[in-house]
N, C-alpha and C positions, 0 to 999 in steps of 0.2 A: 238155917238163917244165913249161913255163909254164902249159899248160892243166890239168895235174893239180893244180897248186898252187891255181888258182882254183876248181876243183871241190871240193877238200877244205876250203876256207874258208867255203863256204856253210852247212853245218849249224850251226856255232856262232851265226851271225847269226840263223838261223831260231829257234833256242832262245831267244835273248835277246828276240826279238820276241814269242814266245809268253808269256814271263815278264812282259814289260811289259804285254801285253794282260790277263793275269790280275790284275796289280796295279791296272790301271785299273778292272777290273770290281769289285774289292773296295772301291775308293775311291769308287765311285758311291753317293750317298746312297740312291737308290732300291733298289739292290741290298742295302744294309745293312738298310733297313726290311723288305724282303721276307724277309731271313734272320732278323730279329728276330721276325717273325710265324710263323716255322717252328716247328711243335710240338716239344715235348721228345721226344727219342729216346734210348733207352738203348743205347749201343754196348758190346757185350760181346765180349770176346776171350779169348784164352787166359789173360792175366794180369789181367783185370778182375773186379770183384765187384759184383753187383747191389745197389743201395741198399736197405738193410733198412727204411728208413722209408717210402718211396713205392713200393717193389717195382718200380721201373722205370717207373712211370706218370707221374712228373713232378709229382704233387700228393699231399697228405696226405689220407687218407680222413677223412670227417667224424666217424666214430665213434671215431677215435683222437686227436682234437684235445686232449681233456682228459687223455690218457694219456701224451703225449710231453713231454719236458723239453728245452728248448733249452740248449745249452752255450755259455757266453760266455767268451772268453779273459780271463785275469787282467789283461791290459794294456788291455782295452776301456775306453774313456773313460766309458761308462755306469756303470762301477763306481767311478768317481772323480767324485762330484758336485762341482760348482763352487760356491764361495761358501757353503759349509756354515756356517762360523762367523758370517757375516753374517746368514744366515737364522735361525739359532738365537738370536742376539742380538736381532734384530728381533722374533722371536716372544716372547721374554722381556719386551721393552719394551712390546709391545702388551698382553700379559697384565697387567703391572703397571699400565699406564694404565687398562685396563678395570676392574681391581680397585679402583683409586683412585677412579674415577668412581662405581662402585657403592657404595663405602663413603661417599663424599661425599654422594650423593643419597639413599641409604637409611638412613644412620646417623641415629638419632633426635636431633633438636635440641630445644631447650627450647620449651615452650609456656607463655607468660607469662599470668598471670591477675591483673588489676589491678582495684581498686575504682574505679568511675566515679561514685560518689555516689548520693544518693537523688533520684529524679525527681519522684515524686508521693506526696503524703500525703493520704489521705481520712480525715476525722474524723467519728465518729458518737458522740453522747452518749446514755447511758441514765440519765435523771434518777431513775427509780425505784430502781435498784440502784447509783447513783453509779459508773457504769462509763464508761470512755473506750475506744472501739473505734477502732483505727488500722489502716488498710490501707496499708502502706508498700511502695512500688514502688522497688526498687533496681536498679542496672545494673552489670554486670561487663564489662570490656573484655578479651577473650581474643585474644591475638596468636599466630598459628601461624607459626613460622620454618622449618618443614619444607617439602620439595618434594613433599609429598603431603597429602591431606586428613586431618584428624583429627576424631574424633567426641566431642562432649561427652556422655558416657554418663549422668551423673547430677549433680544439684545439690541441695544441702541447706543450709538456713540456719536459725539461731536468733537470736531477738531477746531480749535480756535488759535488764531494768530493775532497778537496785539488786541485781545478782547473782541475779535471779530470772528464769526463762524465762517470758516473757509471750506468746510466739508462735513458731511454727516453720513451715517449708516444705520440701517435698521433691518431686522429680520426676525422671523418667528419660527417656533418648533425646531430648535437647533439640534439638541442631542439629549440622550438619556444617560445619566451617570449611574453606574452600578453602585450597590451599597458598599460602604466602607472603602471607598476608593477616590482617586482624584483623576481629573481629565483636563487636557489642554484644549482650549477653544480658540481658534484663529478667526480673525475677521479683518476685512480690508476696507479702509476709508479712502475714497478718492477726494482729493483736495485741489483747489485752484487758487493761486495767489496772483493777483494782478490789480489793475485799476489803481486805487490809492496806494497799493503795495507793489507797484511795478518796480520799485527799487530792488525788490527781492530778486527779480530776474537778473539785474546787473550784479548783485552780490553773488548770486549762485554761479554766474558765468565768468566771473572775474578770474583770469588765469594766474594772477599773481598770488592768489590765496590757495594754499594747499588743501585746507579743510574748510568747507563752506557750511558751517553749522548754524542753524536757526533753532529757536526755542518754540515749541508748540505746546498747547495745553489741550488735554483730552479729558472729556467728561463721559464716562461710560456707565450705563445702567443695565442691570441684569435682573430678570424676573424668573424665579424658580418656584415650581409647584410640586407638591407632594401631599397625598392623602387629603385632598380637598383644601389644602392650605397653600397660600401664596405669599412669598416673601420677595423683597426687592433689595438688591445691593447696589450701591453707587460707588464709583471710584473716580477720583480727580487726580490726575498725574501730569507732570511736566516731563517732556522728552527733548533731547537734542537730536536733531535730524540733519544729516549731511545732504544738502540739496544740490551739490555739485555733480554727483554721479550716482548710479545705482549702488546700493549697499545691501549687504546681508549680514545679519548677526550670527555669530558662531555659537 
């Protein structure tokens, strides 16, 4: 009876050994890699259904790529983007910042036009007609406060003596003023004083007077254009002019 007991105990031990060998085989990394490289195989049986998408081939045909729709579970994390509020708030702040910068740099600022005085006066006397001819060179200081260039499109000026226009000047497309800078613009007005004001000739040629000053009135208009916008500045100034000889301001 002892021998029968030993014989009957061998089969279970043999089965456990085979099971351990099978576990060792699956646990081997080389075996796992070999199994991973094994091509897809559709196992069909009595209760199985062939995949309608790949038809059992293991891959999607190229001509069906644009026709298929992937189904994602409602609990998928891709349907729940993270930090949505932060991204929206950051986008709004960036838009406001960009808008503010655009408004700050492109919003038209003032362009100041100031009188910088009379630089040169050239005097010519016509003794036969008792005329005094003056070539008056005046200067304007134009200050551009914008972050872009502005164009001085036109300039016109009138010189009056005793409320009578004795000379005028007009020109177009004068200069381009760079951003955040100022520029001096010179212009010359030719005037003629005679006729009812022939006494000016005698006043300006009188040798007993050292300084032959007369008062003139200048009305100057400047048109400036930038970014499709046009502005006009006007100046009205009085000046003392020495009509006895040529003069230059220092």
